[in-house]
C-alpha positions in Angstrom: -55.6 -60.8 6.3 -54.2 -62.7 9.3 -56.6 -65.4 8.7 -55.2 -66.1 5.3 -51.6 -65.5 5.9 -51.0 -65.8 9.7 -50.0 -62.9 12.0 -47.9 -60.2 10.6 -44.5 -59.3 12.1 -46.0 -56.2 13.8 -48.4 -58.4 15.5 -45.8 -60.7 16.9 -43.0 -58.2 17.5 -44.0 -54.8 18.8 -42.0 -51.8 17.8 -39.3 -50.7 20.3 -40.4 -48.4 23.0 -38.1 -45.5 24.2 -38.4 -41.9 25.4 -36.5 -38.8 24.2 -34.0 -37.2 26.5 -31.9 -38.5 29.4 -34.2 -37.7 32.3 -38.1 -38.1 33.0 -38.5 -34.3 33.0 -36.8 -33.9 29.5 -38.8 -37.0 28.2 -42.0 -35.3 29.2 -40.9 -31.8 27.7 -39.8 -33.4 24.4 -43.0 -35.6 24.2 -45.2 -32.4 24.6 -43.3 -31.0 21.5 -43.9 -34.2 19.5 -47.6 -34.3 20.4 -48.0 -30.7 19.5 -46.4 -31.2 16.1 -43.5 -29.0 16.8 -40.8 -31.6 17.2 -40.6 -33.9 14.0 -36.8 -34.7 14.2 -34.3 -36.1 16.7 -30.4 -36.6 16.8 -28.4 -39.3 18.3 -24.7 -40.0 18.7 -23.7 -42.7 16.2 -21.6 -44.4 18.8 -24.8 -45.1 21.0 -26.0 -47.5 18.4 -22.6 -49.2 18.2 -22.4 -49.5 21.9 -25.8 -51.2 22.0 -25.1 -53.2 18.8 -28.3 -51.7 17.5 -29.0 -51.0 13.7 -29.6 -47.5 12.8 -33.2 -46.4 12.3 -34.7 -47.0 8.9 -37.4 -45.1 7.0 -40.7 -46.9 7.7 -39.7 -48.1 11.1 -42.2 -47.7 13.9 -41.3 -46.6 17.6 -43.4 -46.4 20.6 -42.7 -43.1 22.5 -42.9 -43.2 26.2 -43.4 -40.4 28.7 -41.1 -39.7 31.6 -42.9 -42.3 33.7 -42.6 -45.0 31.1 -46.0 -44.9 29.8 -46.7 -45.3 26.0 -48.0 -42.0 24.6 -47.4 -42.0 20.9 -46.5 -44.1 17.8 -44.0 -42.5 15.4 -42.8 -43.6 12.0 -39.3 -42.8 10.8 -39.5 -40.9 7.5 -35.7 -40.1 7.0 -32.3 -40.8 8.4 -28.9 -39.4 7.6 -25.5 -39.6 9.4 -23.5 -36.4 9.3 -20.7 -34.9 11.3 -22.0 -32.7 14.3 -20.6 -29.6 12.6 -22.6 -30.4 9.5 -26.2 -30.4 11.1 -28.1 -27.6 9.5 -30.7 -24.9 10.4 -33.4 -27.0 9.1 -32.8 -29.9 11.2 -32.4 -27.7 14.3 -35.7 -26.1 13.5 -37.5 -29.4 13.0 -36.2 -30.7 16.5 -38.4 -28.0 17.9 -36.5 -27.2 21.0 -35.5 -23.9 22.7 -35.6 -21.1 20.1 -35.3 -23.6 17.2 -32.0 -22.0 16.1 -28.9 -23.9 15.0 -26.8 -22.0 17.7 -29.1 -23.3 20.5 -29.3 -26.8 18.9 -25.4 -26.9 19.0 -25.1 -25.7 22.5 -27.7 -28.1 23.8 -26.5 -31.2 22.0 -22.9 -30.4 22.6 -23.7 -30.6 26.3 -25.8 -33.6 25.9 -23.2 -35.6 23.9 -20.5 -34.6 26.2 -22.4 -35.5 29.4 -23.6 -38.8 28.0 -20.7 -39.9 25.9 -20.4 -43.7 25.6 -17.3 -45.2 27.1 -14.3 -44.5 25.1 -15.9 -41.6 23.2 -15.7 -37.9 23.6 -17.6 -35.1 21.9 -15.9 -33.6 18.9 -17.3 -31.4 16.1 -16.7 -34.1 13.5 -18.4 -36.9 15.6 -21.0 -38.7 13.6 -24.6 -37.9 14.5 -27.7 -39.7 13.4 -30.4 -37.4 12.2 -33.8 -38.8 12.1 -37.2 -37.3 10.9 -40.4 -38.8 11.9 -44.2 -38.4 11.9 -46.7 -39.2 14.5 -48.9 -42.1 13.4 -51.1 -42.3 16.7 -51.0 -40.3 19.9 -52.9 -41.2 23.1 -55.6 -38.6 23.7 
């Protein structure tokens, strides 16, 4: 098709590349869950998108997932996005994140600590803070 219509946007502008978590070790742990098919969702503080002046993820968007050393390891496609207060994240989402024992209680404990420790300037964790819930599927993974 490029010979008829020219290059597509995907050929000219690669998807954003990022890793899960805040440390190389956590990035590798969470990537392992993604590659195993255990982790099919993630959550972010809404204020992080505002601080970086980034749009929210959209269904159909692609992302390159990096390991803790910054190497590309997978390509994911966002399938669903919702913004809800922290206190309204449900058991299903916690389970889909695939972390710890996959319960809502452990999800809340881990994410409250994460959102507290990494709060954007001028923000603090609250139970009603907006959280971006994203579901995704792996399109490609490096062998």
